[in-house]
C-alpha positions in Angstrom: -1.4 6.8 -11.9 -3.0 3.5 -13.5 -2.2 0.4 -11.8 -3.1 -3.4 -12.6 -2.2 -6.4 -10.7 -3.6 -9.1 -8.9 -4.2 -8.7 -5.6 -3.0 -10.2 -1.9 -5.9 -9.8 0.4 -5.5 -9.4 4.6 -8.1 -8.8 7.1 -8.6 -6.2 10.0 -5.7 -4.7 11.8 -2.9 -5.6 10.1 -0.1 -3.5 12.7 2.9 -2.5 11.5 4.7 -5.2 13.8 3.3 -7.9 11.2 4.3 -6.0 8.2 8.0 -5.5 9.3 8.7 -7.4 12.6 10.9 -5.3 14.9 13.5 -7.5 14.9 14.6 -6.5 11.6 13.9 -2.4 12.3 17.8 -2.1 12.2 18.0 -3.1 8.3 20.7 -1.3 6.7 18.7 -1.2 3.6 15.1 -1.0 1.9 16.2 -4.3 0.6 16.3 -6.0 3.6 13.0 -4.7 4.9 11.7 -6.3 1.9 12.8 -9.5 2.4 11.2 -10.0 5.9 8.5 -7.9 4.9 4.8 -9.8 6.2 6.7 -12.6 7.0 5.2 -13.5 10.3 1.6 -13.1 9.1 2.3 -14.4 5.5 5.4 -16.7 5.0 4.7 -16.7 1.1 4.6 -13.1 0.5 7.7 -12.1 -0.6 7.0 -14.8 -3.2 3.5 -13.9 -3.7 4.4 -9.5 -4.0 6.7 -10.8 -7.5 3.3 -10.8 -9.6 0.8 -9.5 -7.1 1.5 -5.4 -6.8 -1.9 -4.5 -4.9 -2.4 -5.5 -0.9 -5.7 -5.1 0.0 -6.5 -4.9 4.1 -9.6 -4.5 6.1 -10.5 -1.9 8.8 -7.3 0.0 10.6 -4.3 -1.4 8.1 -1.0 -0.2 9.3 -2.1 0.3 13.0 0.6 -0.3 16.2 3.8 1.7 16.2 4.3 4.8 14.1 7.2 3.1 11.9 7.6 4.5 8.8 9.4 1.3 8.2 6.4 -0.5 7.5 5.5 1.2 4.1 8.8 1.3 3.3 9.1 -2.2 3.6 6.0 -3.1 1.3 7.3 -0.1 -1.2 10.7 -1.9 -1.2 9.2 -5.2 -1.5 7.6 -4.4 -5.2 3.6 -3.2 -3.9 2.2 -0.1 -5.9 -0.8 0.1 -3.9 -2.4 -1.1 -0.9 -6.2 -0.3 -0.8 -8.0 -0.7 2.7 -11.5 -0.2 4.5 -9.3 2.3 6.8 -5.9 3.0 7.6 -4.4 3.8 11.2 -3.7 7.6 11.0 0.2 7.4 11.2 0.6 4.7 8.6 -1.7 6.9 6.5 1.1 9.6 6.9 4.1 7.8 6.6 2.6 5.9 3.6 2.6 9.3 1.6 5.6 10.6 2.9 7.6 7.8 1.2 5.2 7.4 -1.7 3.6 4.5 -1.6 -0.5 4.9 -3.1 -2.6 3.8 -0.9 -6.5 4.2 -1.2 -9.5 3.5 1.5 -12.4 1.9 -0.5 -14.2 -0.3 2.1 -16.8 -1.5 -1.1 -14.0 -2.5 -3.3 -12.2 -4.4 -0.3 -15.4 -6.2 0.4 -15.9 -7.4 -3.2 -12.3 -8.0 -4.0 -11.0 -11.8 -3.5 -7.3 -12.9 -3.0 -5.9 -13.6 -6.5 -8.5 -11.2 -8.4 -6.9 -9.2 -11.3 -7.8 -5.6 -10.6 -7.1 -2.2 -12.4 -7.1 1.3 -10.5 -7.1 4.5 -11.9 -5.7 6.7 -8.7 -6.4 10.1 -10.6 -9.9 9.3 -11.0 -10.4 7.1 -8.3 -11.6 4.3 -10.0 -11.1 0.9 -8.9 -12.4 -2.5 -11.6 -12.1 -5.6 -10.2 -11.6 -7.5 -13.6 -12.3 -11.0 -12.5 -16.0 -10.1 -11.8 -16.3 -7.2 -13.7 -17.4 -4.7 -10.7 -16.4 -1.2 -10.5 -16.2 0.9 -7.3 -15.8 4.6 -6.7 -13.4 6.2 -4.3 -12.1 9.7 -3.9 -8.9 10.6 -6.1 -5.5 11.5 -4.5 -5.7 15.7 -4.1 -3.4 17.0 -6.8 -0.8 17.6 -3.8 -0.4 13.7 -2.7 -0.7 12.5 -6.2 2.5 14.6 -7.0 3.8 13.6 -3.8 3.8 9.8 -4.8 4.6 10.5 -8.1 7.6 12.0 -7.4 8.7 8.9 -4.8 7.6 11.0 -1.5 7.8 14.1 0.3 11.3 14.7 0.3 11.8 14.4 -3.5 8.5 16.5 -4.2 10.3 19.5 -2.1 13.4 19.1 -3.7 11.6 18.9 -7.2 9.8 22.0 -6.1 6.4 20.5 -6.5 5.0 20.6 -2.8 6.3 23.6 -0.6 
C-alpha cells in the first residue's frame, strides 16, 4: 500500500482519552467519532485531516484505556496511517483489527516535522520525507497483517477468507 500526504505531528503519550474523549463513546456511528477525534488536544484536527492523512506520534501512542473507539475515530476521520516511535500494545492490536495502518519508526518520527510531505510504501517499509529528501526504513507489515489492513479490518479479512 502506498500513502502520500502531509503530516500532522504529535508528541509522546497521546492517549485514547485524547484521541476520542470518553464523553463521545456513546456515539452511534463512526462519523460522530470522527467529528470529535483529537478535539481536546488539537481543536483544528478535523480541518487538518481534510488534507493530511498521516499522523505521527512519539513514544507510547494510544496509551490509556483499551477502547477500540480510538483507532476507529482516527480512521473515520480520514487518517490512513499512524507512524509512531512506539504504540501501546492494545492500541496496536485494535488498529490492526479495524484496518488502520500503523508503523513504528522512531527515526522517521524524529526526522519528520508537522506539515512535511511524506510518501510511505507499507509493503517495503519505506518512508520518504519528500520535504527533506530523507528516507527511513522500518519493518514492512507481515503478509497476514497486510491482508487484514487491505480488507479493512479483521472481520472483513475473515469473511473474505484471507485470514483463518
